[in-house]
N, C-alpha and C positions, 0 to 999 in steps of 0.2 A: 223929313229929308230936305236938303237944300236944293235938290234938283229931282226931276222925274226920270225914272229908269226907262220911260217910254220916249223921252226926248230924242228926236231924230239927230239933233246936233251932237248929243252925247254919244249915241250909237255910232255915228260916222267917225267921230274922233277916236273912239275905242277901236273901231275896225282898223283905221289907219295906223294907230299906235301898235296894235297887235302885230300887224304885218311888218312894221318897222323893227320891233324887237326880235321878231323871228328872222328877218332878213339879216340884221346886224348882230345877232346873238348877244343882245344886251341883257345879260343875266341879272344885273342889279335892278334894272327897271322891271324886268319880268317878275322878280321876287316881290317887288312893291305892288305890282298889278295883281299878282296872285293873292296877296294879303287883302287887297281891297275887294276883289271879286268874291273871294270866299266869305268876306264879311257881308256882302250883298245877299248871298244865298242863305246865310245864317239869319240875318236880321229881317229879310224880306221873303221868308218862306211862303207866306200866304199869297203874296203878290205873284211869285213865280208859279205857284200852283194854279192860280186863276188865269195866267198868261203863258200857256205852254210854248207858244211860238217864240216869245221873247226869252223864255227860259232856255230854249235850244240855242238861241243866238248868243246869250251870255255864257252858256256852257262851252260854245265854240271859242269865245275869247279866253275863257279859263283854260281850255285845253292848249291853246297856243302858248300861253304863259307857262304852263306846266312843261311843255316840250322843251322850251328854252332852259328851264330849271331842272330838267330830267335827272341829271346825276345826283341832285340833292333830295330827290323824292324817295319815299319808302318803296320797297319792291312791289307791294300790293298795289300801290297807286300807279306805278309804272305799268304793271300788267293791265290794269283797268284802262289806262290811256291807250295802250297798244291794241286792246281788244275793241275799243269803241270809237277812237278818234284818230286812227292812223292815216286815213286816206289823204287828207290835205297835205301832210308833210312829205308824202311820196312824190309830189310834184313841186315842192318848194325849192327853187333853184339854189338858194344859199344855205339851206338847212342840211346838216350832216347827221342823220339819225344814227348811223353806224358809229360815228365818233362819240356821240352822246352816250350810247350804250357802252362803249368802251370805257369812257370816263367813269360811268357807274360801276363797271366791273372792277376798275382799279381801286375802288373803295372796299372791295371784298378781298381780303388777303388770302383766305384759304381757297386753293384752286378748285377743290371739289365743290365748294359753295358757289364759286363763280360759275361753274358748269350748271349747277342747279338754277342759278339766276337765268342763264341762257336758255335752259329748258323751259322755264316759266315764261320767258319772252316768246319763245317759239310757239308754245301752246296758246298764248294770247293772240299771236298772229293767225293761227289756224282757226281760232274761234271767232275771228273778226267777220262780221256780217255786212260791212260797208261795201256797197257796189262800186267798183272802179271801172267797169265796162258797161255803162248804161245802155239798155236796149240790146245787149249782146250776151248770149248765154255762153257757158263753157261746157264742152262735152266731156263727161267723165263716165267711163264704163258704158258708153253708148247712151247715156242719159243727159239731157240738156239741163244744166244747173244754172242758178243765178250767178252772174259775174261778180261774186264777192271776193274779197281778199282771201278768205279761208278756202273757197272752192278753187281759186287759181293756184293756191299753194298745194292743194291736194293733187291737182293736175300735174304740178311741177314735181312733187314727190314721186308720182307714178311713172313719170317719164325719165327723171334724172336719178332717183334713188334717195335713200336715207343718208348715205354717207356724203361727206363734203365733196362738192363737184368743182373742178377747176373752171377757169374762165372759158375754155373752149366748149365744155359741155353746157355751160350756162348760155353761151351765144348760140349754140345749136338749138337749144330749147326755144330761144326767142326768135330765131330765124326760120326754123324748119317745122315749127308746131302749127298744124292746121287750125288750131283754135285761135291763133293770132292773125290769120288771114283777114285782111280788110279792116283791121283795127286802125284807128287814127293815131297820129303821132303822140298825142297826149296820153292816151291809154297805154301805148307801148312803153313810154317813158316811165309811167307808174309801175308797170310790171318789171321793167329792167331794174329800177331802184329797189322794188320789193324783193326780187330775187337776190340782188347783191347784198342787202342787209341780212336776209334770211340765211344766206350761205355763211356769212361771218358768224352767225349764232350757232351754226352746225359744228364749228371747229372747237374742239376742247381746249380750254386754257392750259391744260397740262401737256398738250402736244407741242412738238417743236415749233410749229408755225402758229400756235394759238395764243401765246403769251401776249397780254395787252401792253406791257411796259415797253417803252422805246427810250433809248438813251444814246448819247454820243460817246464814241470810244475810239481808241487807236488800234488799228490792225497790227499784227506782228511786225510789218514792215514800216510802221510809223505813219500810215495813211489814216486821215480822219474819216470815220464811217459812222453811219447811223444804224444801230441795231434795232430792227423793227420786226416784230413777230418772229424773233429768233434768227433773223437773217441780216447780214450786213448789207447796207446800201451806201453807195458812194455819195458824198456831198461835196460842195464847192470848196476849193482850196482857200477861198476868201474866209470861210468860216474857221478854218484851221489858223489862219493868220490872225483872226480876231482873238481867238483863245491865247495865242502866243503874245499878242500885244497887251491884252488885259492882264495876263499872268505876269508879264515882265514889269508892267507898271505897278502891280501889287508888290512884287519883290523889291522895287525901289523904295516903297513906302514902309518897308519893314515886314511885309508878309512873307510867307514861305514861298520859295521859288518852285517852279514847276518841276516835278519829277520827270526823268527821261523815260521814253517809251520802254526801254529795257527793264527799268525798275518798276514801272506802273503802267499796265496796258490801258487803264481807264483814264479818260480825260480829267485833269485836275479841276477841282471846283474853283469858280471865280465868283466875284460878288454878283448877286442876283440883280441889284439895281443897275449895274453896268451892262448886264446882258439885256435887261428890259429896254434900256436906251438904244440898243442895237436892233431891236425887233423891226423898227420902221425901215430898216435898210433891206429887208427881205420880203418877198411876196408871201402872204398867207397861203398855206398849203405847200410851199416849197419845203424840201428836206431841211434846208438851213433854218427856216422859220420853225419847223417842228422840233429840230434839235435844240434851238434856243428855248422854246416853250417848255420842253421836257426838263431841261437842265434847270430852268428857273423854278419850275414846280418842285423839283427834287431839293433844291437849295432852300426854298421856303419851308418845306417840311422839316428839313434838317435844323433850320433856325428855330422853328417852333418847339422843337424838342429840347433845346438848350435852356 
């Protein structure tokens, strides 16, 4: 090899790079890193066997790359990731695990199969033995258990129930639960994120509020809305003007004009490239940004089928 896997400079660079791709969601870079690290484990199996501490370090780098690429992984690999390496992403400020799982669910077209995927993910959560409250036990049935992800979720199940719980019941668990008394802010944040993701997995994709697809549409009165989890959400009038402007420009160059709301309740398709150019005008996470991203994704899929 041209370099040593023990080299502190290499380890430091890899650590920084892994944090960067996780923070900025750099999927392309993560895929390349994933390929390189998997090659290390394949070609240097004897080295890692003789250096277990370094093996754990490189597996952590590998896990971070996999979390960024999560929607592209096989289900079995995702479940292994959730079972063994979930802890650090629960406190990663820019990483959205719920959205990554949603993106994976969108690749599963049968809604019953989506629910099976969610069940597999929930089971992986419950089997996770990573400790997220070091030095602090969680009392379950009057027994002090280790503060693992799996045990905290068992406590959550017992207090909140198996059925989907609304935000009020989630907040009551996090604020009124004696098990959380005295926990530091970092531990409470991990538990809050854990509960939030777990609750999304409890909702069936076949239910009204469980469908993962989101798309921009026009309400019966002509107002632009975002259909998210089966519910309409208001978005900025600027986004409606954007569609009108792009569609009008398309009509001037020979494209089809936009249908009226009375004839077609769904927003007309516009060129993906033009929508991509507009993304920079909206903050990531805003409804307008999400609407643009979803429409671009839909258009790309449509173009690929032609």
